[in-house]
C-alpha positions in Angstrom: 49.7 122.0 123.0 52.3 122.8 125.7 52.8 121.1 129.0 50.6 123.6 130.9 47.7 123.1 128.5 48.1 119.3 128.8 48.0 119.4 132.6 45.0 121.7 132.5 43.2 119.3 130.1 44.0 116.3 132.4 42.4 118.2 135.4 39.3 119.1 133.3 38.8 115.4 132.3 39.8 113.8 135.6 36.4 114.0 137.4 34.2 113.2 134.4 36.4 110.1 133.6 36.3 108.9 137.2 32.5 109.2 137.3 32.2 107.6 133.9 34.1 104.5 134.7 32.9 104.1 138.2 29.2 104.3 137.4 29.6 102.2 134.2 31.1 99.3 136.2 28.9 99.7 139.2 25.8 99.6 136.9 26.9 96.2 135.5 27.3 94.9 139.0 23.9 96.3 140.2 22.1 94.9 137.2 23.6 91.5 137.8 22.6 91.6 141.4 19.0 92.5 140.6 18.9 89.7 138.1 20.3 87.0 140.4 24.1 87.1 140.4 25.6 88.6 143.6 29.3 87.9 142.6 30.1 91.6 142.0 28.3 92.6 145.2 30.1 90.1 147.3 33.4 91.4 145.9 32.5 95.0 146.7 32.1 96.1 143.1 28.5 97.4 143.4 29.8 100.7 144.8 30.2 104.4 143.8 33.7 104.3 145.4 36.0 104.6 142.3 38.9 102.7 143.8 37.6 99.1 143.5 37.0 99.8 139.8 40.3 101.5 138.9 43.0 99.4 137.3 46.4 101.0 138.0 47.8 100.3 134.5 44.6 100.5 132.4 42.9 103.5 134.1 45.8 105.7 135.1 49.2 104.8 133.7 48.3 103.8 130.1 45.9 106.8 129.4 48.4 109.3 130.9 51.3 107.8 128.9 49.4 107.9 125.7 48.0 111.3 126.3 51.3 113.0 127.1 53.3 111.1 124.5 50.8 111.9 121.7 49.9 115.4 122.9 46.3 114.3 123.3 46.0 112.9 119.8 45.4 109.3 121.0 43.9 108.1 124.2 42.9 104.6 125.4 42.2 103.0 128.8 40.1 100.5 130.7 38.8 99.8 134.2 38.7 96.5 136.0 35.8 94.5 134.5 33.0 93.6 136.9 32.9 89.9 137.4 29.5 88.4 136.4 28.5 84.7 136.6 26.1 84.5 133.8 25.1 81.0 134.8 23.7 82.5 138.1 21.4 84.9 136.3 17.7 83.8 136.4 17.5 83.8 132.6 21.2 83.8 131.6 20.9 84.4 127.8 18.3 87.2 128.2 19.6 88.7 131.4 23.2 89.0 130.0 21.8 91.6 127.6 20.4 93.7 130.4 23.6 93.4 132.4 25.7 94.4 129.4 23.3 97.3 128.6 23.5 98.7 132.1 27.1 100.1 131.7 26.6 102.1 128.4 23.1 103.1 129.8 24.8 104.6 132.8 27.1 106.5 130.5 24.2 107.8 128.4 22.4 109.1 131.6 25.6 110.7 132.8 26.1 112.5 129.4 22.6 113.8 129.8 23.2 115.1 133.3 26.5 116.7 132.3 24.5 118.4 129.5 21.9 119.7 132.0 24.7 121.2 134.1 26.3 122.8 131.1 23.0 124.4 130.0 22.3 125.6 133.5 25.8 127.1 133.9 25.6 128.7 130.5 22.0 130.0 131.1 23.0 131.5 134.4 25.6 133.7 132.8 28.6 132.1 134.5 31.6 132.1 132.2 34.2 130.3 134.3 36.1 128.4 131.6 37.2 125.5 133.8 33.7 124.4 134.7 32.3 125.0 131.2 35.0 122.8 129.8 34.6 120.2 132.5 30.8 119.9 131.8 31.5 119.6 128.0 34.2 117.0 128.8 31.7 115.1 130.9 29.4 114.8 127.9 32.1 113.8 125.5 33.7 111.2 127.8 30.4 109.5 128.4 29.3 109.6 124.8 32.7 108.0 123.8 32.3 105.3 126.4 28.7 104.7 125.4 29.6 104.3 121.7 32.8 102.4 122.2 31.4 99.8 124.6 28.4 99.1 122.3 30.8 97.9 119.5 29.4 94.4 118.8 32.4 92.2 119.5 33.1 90.3 122.8 34.4 91.2 125.4 32.9 94.6 124.9 29.3 95.2 126.1 28.0 95.3 122.5 29.5 91.8 121.9 27.7 90.4 125.0 24.5 92.1 123.9 24.9 90.4 120.4 25.5 87.0 122.0 22.4 87.4 124.1 20.2 88.4 121.1 21.5 85.8 118.6 20.1 82.3 118.3 22.1 79.8 120.4 24.2 78.3 117.5 25.2 81.8 116.2 25.7 83.1 119.8 28.2 80.3 120.5 30.2 81.1 117.4 30.4 84.8 118.3 31.3 84.1 121.9 34.3 82.0 120.7 35.9 85.3 119.5 36.2 86.6 123.0 39.8 85.4 123.8 41.0 87.4 120.8 38.4 90.2 120.9 40.5 92.7 122.7 43.3 92.4 120.2 40.9 92.7 117.3 39.4 95.8 118.8 42.8 97.4 119.3 43.8 96.6 115.7 40.6 98.3 114.5 41.2 101.3 116.8 44.8 101.7 115.5 43.8 101.4 111.9 41.0 104.0 112.4 38.3 101.7 111.1 36.4 101.6 114.4 36.4 105.4 114.5 35.2 105.9 110.9 32.7 103.1 110.7 31.4 103.0 114.2 32.4 105.7 116.6 31.8 108.8 114.5 28.3 107.8 113.2 27.1 106.5 116.6 28.6 109.5 118.5 27.0 111.9 116.1 23.6 110.2 116.5 24.0 110.3 120.3 24.9 114.0 120.4 21.8 114.7 118.3 19.7 112.7 120.7 21.1 114.6 123.7 20.6 118.0 121.9 17.0 117.0 121.2 16.4 115.8 124.8 17.9 118.9 126.3 16.2 121.4 123.9 13.3 122.2 126.2 15.8 123.1 129.0 17.9 125.2 126.6 14.7 127.0 125.4 13.6 127.6 129.0 17.0 129.1 130.0 17.3 131.5 127.1 
């Protein structure tokens, strides 16, 4: 892939990625607000403005460096995590599950909406490659975020969901992994284990779900 193609790919993915991370983080904050914790709201994180959610290193510099240095073969990034005081939630152990689910849930809904746009564009006979690729990128980006964040290890959303669902004793044991969770996840990413054992199966199932859900629209537009 030459430099021109790399730049074009960055432009195609820019808008879907911004929407994906913004709505993911805002959804966490909104769920926490509805369930009793206004920490994120007070700090201005329950917003569709992407700038409060963007981390200069994790959201921009690191992904671009990895993307251009590996010619798109490896990509990783992160946004500023939304602060949540779980002790302020009305039912902390139960409500942390809903707060954690809100982020991946927002990504699943976005993947569905990008799919709707893709089918409408394709069905209307428009063949503009940039928009077709951007809508496909929107689906892929959000499915990746949905699957990755559900990995059951703190501090990822799946880890918080697991802590919320386990009995108290086991939940405490799992929560103790959090200080090292990021490094464990990165090791699993670099070795390819998280891709083979988690991402590929879950992403495949998610794309099948999206295909099934969008099939009435696809049939209507034929």
